[in-house]
C-alpha positions as CSV (number, residue, x, y, z in Angstrom):
1,M,-113.3,29.6,-6.3
2,L,-111.8,33.0,-5.6
3,N,-109.0,31.5,-3.5
4,F,-108.3,28.9,-6.2
5,N,-108.0,31.7,-8.8
6,K,-105.6,33.5,-6.5
7,L,-103.5,30.3,-6.3
8,V,-103.5,30.0,-10.1
9,L,-102.5,33.6,-10.5
10,N,-99.7,33.1,-7.9
11,E,-98.4,30.2,-9.9
12,W,-98.5,32.2,-13.1
13,L,-96.6,35.1,-11.5
14,K,-94.0,32.6,-10.3
15,M,-93.6,31.3,-13.8
16,S,-93.4,34.7,-15.4
17,K,-90.6,35.8,-13.0
18,K,-88.3,33.1,-14.3
19,R,-85.7,34.2,-16.9
20,S,-86.8,31.3,-19.1
21,F,-90.4,32.5,-19.3
22,F,-89.9,34.9,-22.2
23,I,-87.2,32.6,-23.8
24,A,-90.0,30.1,-24.6
25,Y,-91.8,32.8,-26.6
26,A,-88.6,34.0,-28.2
27,V,-87.8,30.5,-29.4
28,M,-91.1,30.2,-31.1
29,L,-90.9,33.6,-32.7
30,I,-87.4,32.8,-34.1
31,T,-88.6,29.4,-35.3
32,V,-91.6,30.8,-37.1
33,A,-89.5,33.5,-38.7
34,G,-87.0,30.9,-39.8
35,F,-89.7,28.7,-41.4
36,T,-91.2,31.7,-43.1
37,Y,-87.9,32.7,-44.6
38,L,-87.0,29.2,-45.8
39,I,-90.4,28.8,-47.5
40,K,-90.1,32.1,-49.2
41,E,-86.6,31.4,-50.4
42,L,-87.0,27.8,-51.4
43,A,-90.6,27.6,-52.7
44,Q,-90.5,26.5,-56.3
45,E,-94.2,27.2,-57.0
46,G,-96.7,29.7,-55.6
47,L,-96.3,30.9,-52.0
48,P,-98.9,29.9,-49.5
49,S,-101.4,32.5,-48.2
50,M,-101.3,33.8,-44.7
51,L,-104.1,31.4,-43.5
52,E,-102.6,28.4,-45.3
53,F,-99.2,29.0,-43.7
54,A,-100.7,29.5,-40.2
55,A,-102.9,26.4,-40.4
56,S,-100.2,24.2,-41.7
57,I,-97.3,25.3,-39.4
58,M,-98.8,23.6,-36.4
59,S,-98.2,20.2,-37.8
60,T,-96.8,17.8,-35.2
61,N,-94.0,17.0,-37.6
62,G,-92.9,20.6,-37.7
63,V,-93.3,23.7,-35.6
64,G,-96.1,22.0,-33.6
65,Q,-93.6,19.5,-32.2
66,I,-91.3,22.3,-31.2
67,V,-94.1,24.0,-29.4
68,T,-94.7,20.7,-27.4
69,I,-91.0,20.3,-26.6
70,V,-90.7,23.9,-25.4
71,A,-93.8,23.5,-23.3
72,I,-92.4,20.3,-21.7
73,I,-89.0,21.9,-20.9
74,F,-90.7,25.0,-19.3
75,T,-93.4,23.2,-17.3
76,A,-91.3,20.1,-16.2
77,G,-90.1,21.9,-13.1
78,I,-93.4,23.3,-11.9
79,V,-93.6,20.6,-9.2
80,A,-90.2,18.9,-9.4
81,K,-88.4,22.2,-8.8
82,E,-90.4,22.9,-5.7
83,H,-89.2,19.5,-4.3
84,Q,-85.6,20.2,-5.3
85,L,-85.5,23.6,-3.7
86,G,-87.5,22.5,-0.7
87,T,-90.1,25.2,-1.2
88,V,-92.9,22.7,-1.4
89,K,-92.9,22.6,2.4
90,F,-93.9,26.2,2.5
91,L,-96.8,25.6,0.1
92,L,-98.2,22.8,2.1
93,I,-98.3,24.7,5.4
94,R,-100.9,27.1,3.9
95,A,-104.6,26.7,4.6
96,H,-105.2,24.8,1.3
97,R,-105.5,21.2,0.6
98,R,-102.7,19.4,-1.3
99,S,-105.1,18.6,-4.1
100,T,-106.0,22.3,-4.5
101,I,-102.4,23.4,-4.6
102,L,-101.5,20.8,-7.2
103,A,-104.6,21.6,-9.3
104,S,-103.5,25.3,-9.4
105,K,-100.1,24.3,-10.7
106,Y,-101.7,22.1,-13.4
107,V,-104.1,24.8,-14.5
108,A,-101.2,27.3,-14.6
109,A,-99.2,24.9,-16.8
110,I,-102.2,24.5,-19.2
111,L,-102.6,28.2,-19.4
112,F,-99.0,28.5,-20.4
113,V,-99.6,25.9,-23.1
114,C,-102.6,27.9,-24.4
115,S,-100.6,31.1,-24.4
116,L,-97.7,29.5,-26.3
117,V,-100.0,28.1,-29.0
118,I,-101.8,31.4,-29.4
119,F,-98.6,33.3,-29.6
120,T,-97.1,30.9,-32.2
121,I,-100.2,31.2,-34.4
122,A,-100.2,35.0,-34.0
123,A,-96.5,35.0,-35.0
124,A,-97.2,32.8,-38.0
125,L,-100.0,35.0,-39.2
126,A,-97.9,38.2,-38.8
127,A,-94.8,36.6,-40.4
128,S,-96.6,35.1,-43.3
129,G,-98.7,38.2,-43.9
130,I,-95.5,40.3,-44.1
131,A,-93.7,37.7,-46.3
132,F,-96.5,36.4,-48.5
133,G,-99.1,39.2,-48.3
134,F,-102.1,39.6,-46.2
135,E,-104.6,39.1,-49.0
136,G,-106.0,35.6,-49.5
137,S,-106.4,33.6,-52.7
138,A,-109.1,31.4,-54.2
139,G,-109.5,28.1,-52.4
140,D,-107.8,29.4,-49.3
141,V,-108.2,27.7,-46.0
142,T,-110.6,29.4,-43.7
143,W,-110.2,30.9,-40.2
144,L,-112.1,27.9,-38.9
145,E,-109.3,25.6,-40.1
146,V,-106.8,27.9,-38.4
147,A,-108.8,27.6,-35.2
148,K,-109.0,23.8,-35.6
149,S,-105.2,23.6,-36.0
150,M,-104.8,25.7,-32.8
151,L,-107.2,23.4,-30.9
152,F,-105.6,20.2,-32.0
153,Q,-102.1,21.5,-31.2
154,T,-103.3,22.6,-27.8
155,V,-104.8,19.1,-27.1
156,Y,-101.6,17.4,-28.4
157,T,-99.3,19.6,-26.2
158,T,-101.6,19.3,-23.2
159,I,-101.4,15.5,-23.3
160,Y,-97.6,15.5,-23.2
161,V,-97.5,18.3,-20.6
162,T,-99.8,16.2,-18.4
163,L,-97.6,13.2,-18.9
164,T,-94.6,15.4,-17.9
165,F,-96.5,16.8,-15.0
166,M,-97.1,13.2,-13.7
167,F,-93.4,12.2,-14.0
168,G,-92.4,15.5,-12.3
169,I,-94.3,14.4,-9.3
170,L,-93.1,10.8,-9.4
171,T,-89.4,11.5,-9.9
172,R,-89.1,14.9,-8.3
173,S,-86.4,15.7,-10.8
174,S,-86.6,18.3,-13.5
175,G,-83.9,16.8,-15.6
176,A,-85.4,13.3,-15.6
177,T,-88.9,14.7,-16.3
178,I,-87.7,16.7,-19.3
179,G,-85.8,13.7,-20.6
180,I,-88.9,11.4,-20.3
181,G,-91.2,14.0,-21.9
182,M,-88.9,14.8,-24.8
183,T,-88.2,11.1,-25.4
184,A,-91.9,10.3,-25.5
185,V,-92.5,13.1,-28.1
186,L,-89.5,12.2,-30.3
187,L,-90.2,8.4,-30.3
188,E,-93.9,8.8,-31.1
189,G,-93.5,8.6,-34.9
190,L,-91.2,5.5,-34.6
191,L,-93.6,3.7,-32.3
192,K,-96.5,4.4,-34.7
193,M,-94.6,2.8,-37.5
194,L,-93.6,-0.2,-35.5
195,L,-96.9,-1.0,-33.9
196,S,-99.6,0.4,-36.3
197,S,-100.2,-3.1,-37.8
198,Y,-101.3,-4.5,-34.5
199,D,-105.0,-4.3,-33.5
200,F,-104.2,-3.3,-29.9
201,S,-102.3,-0.2,-31.1
202,K,-105.5,1.8,-31.4
203,Y,-105.8,1.9,-27.7
204,L,-102.2,3.2,-27.2
205,L,-101.9,6.9,-26.4
206,F,-99.3,7.9,-29.0
207,M,-101.5,6.5,-31.8
208,N,-104.3,9.0,-30.9
209,T,-102.6,12.2,-29.9
210,D,-102.5,13.8,-33.3
211,L,-106.2,14.5,-33.9
212,T,-105.6,16.0,-37.4
213,L,-105.0,12.5,-38.7
214,F,-108.6,11.6,-37.9
215,T,-110.4,14.6,-39.3
216,G,-112.7,13.8,-42.2
217,S,-112.2,10.1,-41.5
218,E,-115.8,9.1,-40.8
219,S,-115.1,5.4,-41.7
220,A,-112.7,5.3,-38.8
221,G,-115.2,7.1,-36.4
222,G,-113.7,10.6,-36.9
223,I,-112.1,12.1,-33.8
224,T,-114.5,10.7,-31.3
225,F,-112.6,7.5,-30.4
226,P,-109.1,9.0,-30.3
227,S,-110.5,11.9,-28.2
228,L,-111.9,9.4,-25.7
229,V,-108.6,7.5,-25.6
230,C,-106.7,10.7,-25.0
231,A,-109.1,11.8,-22.3
232,A,-108.8,8.4,-20.5
233,Y,-105.0,8.6,-20.5
234,V,-105.0,12.2,-19.3
235,A,-107.5,11.2,-16.5
236,L,-105.1,8.4,-15.6
237,F,-102.0,10.6,-15.5
238,L,-103.9,13.2,-13.3
239,A,-105.2,10.5,-11.0
240,V,-101.6,9.1,-10.5
241,S,-100.3,12.6,-9.9
242,F,-102.9,13.6,-7.3
243,V,-102.8,10.3,-5.4
244,T,-99.0,10.4,-5.3
245,F,-98.8,14.0,-4.3
246,K,-101.5,13.7,-1.5
247,K,-99.9,10.6,0.0
248,R,-96.2,11.5,-0.3
249,D,-94.4,12.4,2.9
250,I,-92.8,15.8,2.5
251,A,-89.7,15.7,4.7
Protein backbone atom coordinates (compact mmCIF):
# COMPACT_ATOMS: atom_id res chain seq x y z
CA MET A 1 0.00 0.00 0.00
CA LEU A 2 2.88 2.36 0.81
CA ASN A 3 4.40 1.80 -2.63
CA PHE A 4 1.03 2.42 -4.27
CA ASN A 5 0.60 5.67 -2.34
CA LYS A 6 4.02 6.75 -3.57
CA LEU A 7 2.98 6.01 -7.16
CA VAL A 8 -0.19 8.09 -6.73
CA LEU A 9 1.83 10.93 -5.19
CA ASN A 10 4.29 10.73 -8.07
CA GLU A 11 1.44 11.00 -10.59
CA TRP A 12 -0.01 13.97 -8.70
CA LEU A 13 3.36 15.73 -8.68
CA LYS A 14 3.72 15.10 -12.42
CA MET A 15 0.31 16.70 -12.99
CA SER A 16 1.02 19.66 -10.72
CA LYS A 17 4.22 20.49 -12.60
CA LYS A 18 2.31 21.05 -15.83
CA ARG A 19 1.58 24.64 -16.79
CA SER A 20 -2.05 23.75 -17.36
CA PHE A 21 -2.54 22.48 -13.79
CA PHE A 22 -3.35 25.85 -12.23
CA ILE A 23 -5.09 27.02 -15.41
CA ALA A 24 -7.89 24.54 -14.65
CA TYR A 25 -8.52 26.15 -11.26
CA ALA A 26 -8.17 29.65 -12.72
CA VAL A 27 -10.82 28.85 -15.34
CA MET A 28 -13.26 27.72 -12.65
CA LEU A 29 -12.52 30.78 -10.50
CA ILE A 30 -13.18 33.14 -13.42
CA THR A 31 -16.32 31.21 -14.39
CA VAL A 32 -17.77 31.35 -10.88
CA ALA A 33 -16.93 35.06 -10.56
CA GLY A 34 -18.60 35.72 -13.92
CA PHE A 35 -21.78 33.86 -12.96
CA THR A 36 -21.91 35.69 -9.63
CA TYR A 37 -21.56 39.07 -11.32
CA LEU A 38 -24.25 38.29 -13.92
CA ILE A 39 -26.73 37.12 -11.30
CA LYS A 40 -26.15 40.20 -9.16
CA GLU A 41 -26.54 42.55 -12.13
CA LEU A 42 -29.46 40.84 -13.87
CA ALA A 43 -31.54 39.51 -10.97
CA GLN A 44 -35.03 41.00 -11.10
CA GLU A 45 -36.11 39.71 -7.70
CA GLY A 46 -34.31 38.84 -4.47
CA LEU A 47 -30.74 37.62 -4.70
CA PRO A 48 -29.94 34.04 -3.65
CA SER A 49 -28.19 33.36 -0.38
CA MET A 50 -24.65 32.06 -0.23
CA LEU A 51 -25.77 28.43 0.23
CA GLU A 52 -28.49 28.63 -2.42
CA PHE A 53 -26.00 29.89 -4.98
CA ALA A 54 -23.36 27.29 -4.07
CA ALA A 55 -25.86 24.41 -4.21
CA SER A 56 -27.37 25.48 -7.53
CA ILE A 57 -24.18 26.44 -9.37
CA MET A 58 -23.13 22.79 -9.75
CA SER A 59 -26.00 22.09 -12.15
CA THR A 60 -24.91 19.92 -15.08
CA ASN A 61 -26.52 22.51 -17.36
CA GLY A 62 -24.30 25.27 -16.02
CA VAL A 63 -21.01 25.51 -14.17
CA GLY A 64 -21.13 21.79 -13.36
CA GLN A 65 -20.78 20.96 -17.04
CA ILE A 66 -17.80 23.31 -17.31
CA VAL A 67 -16.16 21.49 -14.37
CA THR A 68 -16.57 18.21 -16.25
CA ILE A 69 -15.18 19.59 -19.51
CA VAL A 70 -12.16 21.14 -17.75
CA ALA A 71 -11.50 17.83 -15.96
CA ILE A 72 -11.72 15.93 -19.26
CA ILE A 73 -9.29 18.28 -20.99
CA PHE A 74 -6.77 18.08 -18.15
CA THR A 75 -6.89 14.32 -17.49
CA ALA A 76 -7.18 13.15 -21.12
CA GLY A 77 -3.42 12.94 -21.53
CA ILE A 78 -2.62 11.17 -18.27
CA VAL A 79 -2.05 7.92 -20.20
CA ALA A 80 -2.20 9.03 -23.85
CA LYS A 81 0.58 11.60 -23.37
CA GLU A 82 2.87 8.92 -21.93
CA HIS A 83 2.43 6.93 -25.15
CA GLN A 84 2.96 9.97 -27.38
CA LEU A 85 6.16 11.00 -25.58
CA GLY A 86 7.40 7.44 -25.24
CA THR A 87 7.79 7.79 -21.46
CA VAL A 88 5.40 4.88 -20.83
CA LYS A 89 8.35 2.52 -21.51
CA PHE A 90 10.25 3.92 -18.53
CA LEU A 91 7.22 3.43 -16.28
CA LEU A 92 6.88 -0.22 -17.23
CA ILE A 93 10.49 -1.16 -16.52
CA ARG A 94 9.96 -0.41 -12.84
CA ALA A 95 9.26 -3.18 -10.33
CA HIS A 96 5.52 -2.56 -10.47
CA ARG A 97 2.81 -4.41 -12.32
CA ARG A 98 1.10 -2.65 -15.21
CA SER A 99 -2.22 -2.77 -13.40
CA THR A 100 -0.69 -1.02 -10.36
CA ILE A 101 0.80 1.73 -12.50
CA LEU A 102 -2.49 2.27 -14.33
CA ALA A 103 -4.46 2.25 -11.07
CA SER A 104 -2.21 4.97 -9.65
CA LYS A 105 -2.88 7.13 -12.71
CA TYR A 106 -6.63 6.62 -12.38
CA VAL A 107 -6.62 7.45 -8.66
CA ALA A 108 -4.60 10.61 -9.36
CA ALA A 109 -7.16 11.62 -12.00
CA ILE A 110 -10.04 11.12 -9.54
CA LEU A 111 -8.20 13.11 -6.87
CA PHE A 112 -7.91 15.93 -9.40
CA VAL A 113 -11.67 15.75 -10.04
CA CYS A 114 -12.38 15.93 -6.30
CA SER A 115 -10.02 18.87 -5.81
CA LEU A 116 -11.58 20.75 -8.75
CA VAL A 117 -15.13 20.25 -7.42
CA ILE A 118 -14.13 21.31 -3.89
CA PHE A 119 -12.29 24.36 -5.22
CA THR A 120 -15.29 25.38 -7.36
CA ILE A 121 -17.71 25.08 -4.43
CA ALA A 122 -15.33 27.04 -2.19
CA ALA A 123 -15.04 29.74 -4.87
CA ALA A 124 -18.85 29.84 -5.19
CA LEU A 125 -19.30 30.22 -1.43
CA ALA A 126 -16.71 32.99 -1.25
CA ALA A 127 -17.97 34.87 -4.32
CA SER A 128 -21.64 34.65 -3.36
CA GLY A 129 -20.88 35.57 0.24
CA ILE A 130 -19.07 38.71 -0.90
CA ALA A 131 -21.70 39.60 -3.52
CA PHE A 132 -24.93 38.61 -1.75
CA GLY A 133 -23.92 38.55 1.90
CA PHE A 134 -22.81 35.75 4.20
CA GLU A 135 -25.99 35.72 6.26
CA GLY A 136 -28.72 33.25 5.27
CA SER A 137 -32.44 33.78 4.91
CA ALA A 138 -35.55 31.91 5.91
CA GLY A 139 -36.06 28.76 3.90
CA ASP A 140 -32.43 28.63 2.87
CA VAL A 141 -30.94 25.42 1.57
CA THR A 142 -28.76 23.64 4.11
CA TRP A 143 -25.11 22.68 4.16
CA LEU A 144 -26.28 19.10 3.57
CA GLU A 145 -27.75 20.11 0.22
CA VAL A 146 -24.48 21.84 -0.70
CA ALA A 147 -22.64 18.62 0.21
CA LYS A 148 -25.07 16.61 -1.94
CA SER A 149 -24.50 18.88 -4.92
CA MET A 150 -20.75 18.38 -4.48
CA LEU A 151 -21.17 14.60 -4.28
CA PHE A 152 -23.44 14.37 -7.33
CA GLN A 153 -21.14 16.61 -9.37
CA THR A 154 -18.14 14.50 -8.37
CA VAL A 155 -19.96 11.34 -9.48
CA TYR A 156 -21.03 12.97 -12.76
CA THR A 157 -17.53 14.19 -13.57
CA THR A 158 -15.90 10.92 -12.48
CA ILE A 159 -18.07 8.96 -14.92
CA TYR A 160 -16.98 11.07 -17.89
CA VAL A 161 -13.35 11.19 -16.74
CA THR A 162 -13.41 7.37 -16.54
CA LEU A 163 -14.84 7.22 -20.07
CA THR A 164 -12.08 9.59 -21.19
CA PHE A 165 -9.49 7.51 -19.33
CA MET A 166 -10.58 4.42 -21.29
CA PHE A 167 -10.41 6.16 -24.66
CA GLY A 168 -7.00 7.59 -23.76
CA ILE A 169 -5.74 4.02 -23.45
CA LEU A 170 -7.57 2.77 -26.55
CA THR A 171 -6.56 5.62 -28.88
CA ARG A 172 -3.24 6.72 -27.29
CA SER A 173 -4.08 10.21 -28.59
CA SER A 174 -4.78 13.17 -26.29
CA GLY A 175 -6.58 15.11 -29.03
CA ALA A 176 -8.92 12.26 -29.95
CA THR A 177 -9.59 11.52 -26.29
CA ILE A 178 -10.52 15.13 -25.51
CA GLY A 179 -12.76 15.25 -28.59
CA ILE A 180 -14.60 12.06 -27.63
CA GLY A 181 -15.03 13.12 -24.00
CA MET A 182 -16.32 16.60 -24.81
CA THR A 183 -18.66 15.27 -27.50
CA ALA A 184 -20.15 12.79 -25.03
CA VAL A 185 -20.82 15.56 -22.48
CA LEU A 186 -22.24 18.04 -24.99
CA LEU A 187 -24.51 15.50 -26.72
CA GLU A 188 -25.91 14.11 -23.48
CA GLY A 189 -28.89 16.49 -23.36
CA LEU A 190 -29.79 15.92 -27.02
CA LEU A 191 -29.63 12.14 -26.67
CA LYS A 192 -31.84 12.29 -23.58
CA MET A 193 -34.46 14.19 -25.56
CA LEU A 194 -34.34 11.82 -28.52
CA LEU A 195 -34.36 8.53 -26.64
CA SER A 196 -36.21 9.19 -23.37
CA SER A 197 -39.48 7.79 -24.75
CA TYR A 198 -37.97 4.33 -25.30
CA ASP A 199 -38.04 1.74 -22.50
CA PHE A 200 -34.45 0.64 -23.07
CA SER A 201 -33.18 4.19 -22.48
CA LYS A 202 -33.19 3.68 -18.70
CA TYR A 203 -30.24 1.34 -19.14
CA LEU A 204 -28.17 3.86 -21.10
CA LEU A 205 -25.39 5.68 -19.29
CA PHE A 206 -26.26 9.25 -20.23
CA MET A 207 -29.82 8.82 -18.90
CA ASN A 208 -28.47 8.14 -15.40
CA THR A 209 -25.38 10.32 -14.95
CA ASP A 210 -27.15 13.31 -13.38
CA LEU A 211 -28.30 11.92 -10.02
CA THR A 212 -29.93 15.22 -9.04
CA LEU A 213 -32.79 14.33 -11.40
CA PHE A 214 -33.64 11.29 -9.26
CA THR A 215 -33.49 12.78 -5.77
CA GLY A 216 -36.88 12.76 -4.08
CA SER A 217 -38.30 10.55 -6.83
CA GLU A 218 -39.24 7.51 -4.77
CA SER A 219 -41.78 6.34 -7.36
CA ALA A 220 -38.90 5.91 -9.79
CA GLY A 221 -36.76 4.13 -7.18
CA GLY A 222 -34.77 7.19 -6.14
CA ILE A 223 -31.07 7.18 -6.95
CA THR A 224 -30.51 3.45 -6.35
CA PHE A 225 -31.13 2.23 -9.90
CA PRO A 226 -29.25 5.04 -11.71
CA SER A 227 -26.35 4.62 -9.27
CA LEU A 228 -26.15 0.91 -10.10
CA VAL A 229 -26.28 1.64 -13.83
CA CYS A 230 -23.48 4.20 -13.52
CA ALA A 231 -21.41 1.83 -11.38
CA ALA A 232 -21.82 -0.93 -13.98
CA TYR A 233 -20.64 1.35 -16.80
CA VAL A 234 -17.68 2.63 -14.77
CA ALA A 235 -16.69 -0.98 -13.99
CA LEU A 236 -16.93 -1.81 -17.71
CA PHE A 237 -14.80 1.20 -18.71
CA LEU A 238 -12.16 0.28 -16.13
CA ALA A 239 -12.17 -3.39 -17.15
CA VAL A 240 -11.59 -2.44 -20.80
CA SER A 241 -8.86 0.00 -19.74
CA PHE A 242 -6.93 -2.46 -17.59
CA VAL A 243 -7.24 -5.41 -19.97
CA THR A 244 -6.09 -3.29 -22.92
CA PHE A 245 -3.19 -1.72 -21.02
CA LYS A 246 -1.96 -5.06 -19.65
CA LYS A 247 -2.06 -6.84 -23.02
CA ARG A 248 -0.80 -4.04 -25.27
CA ASP A 249 2.70 -4.36 -26.64
CA ILE A 250 4.71 -1.25 -25.76
CA ALA A 251 7.19 -0.82 -28.60
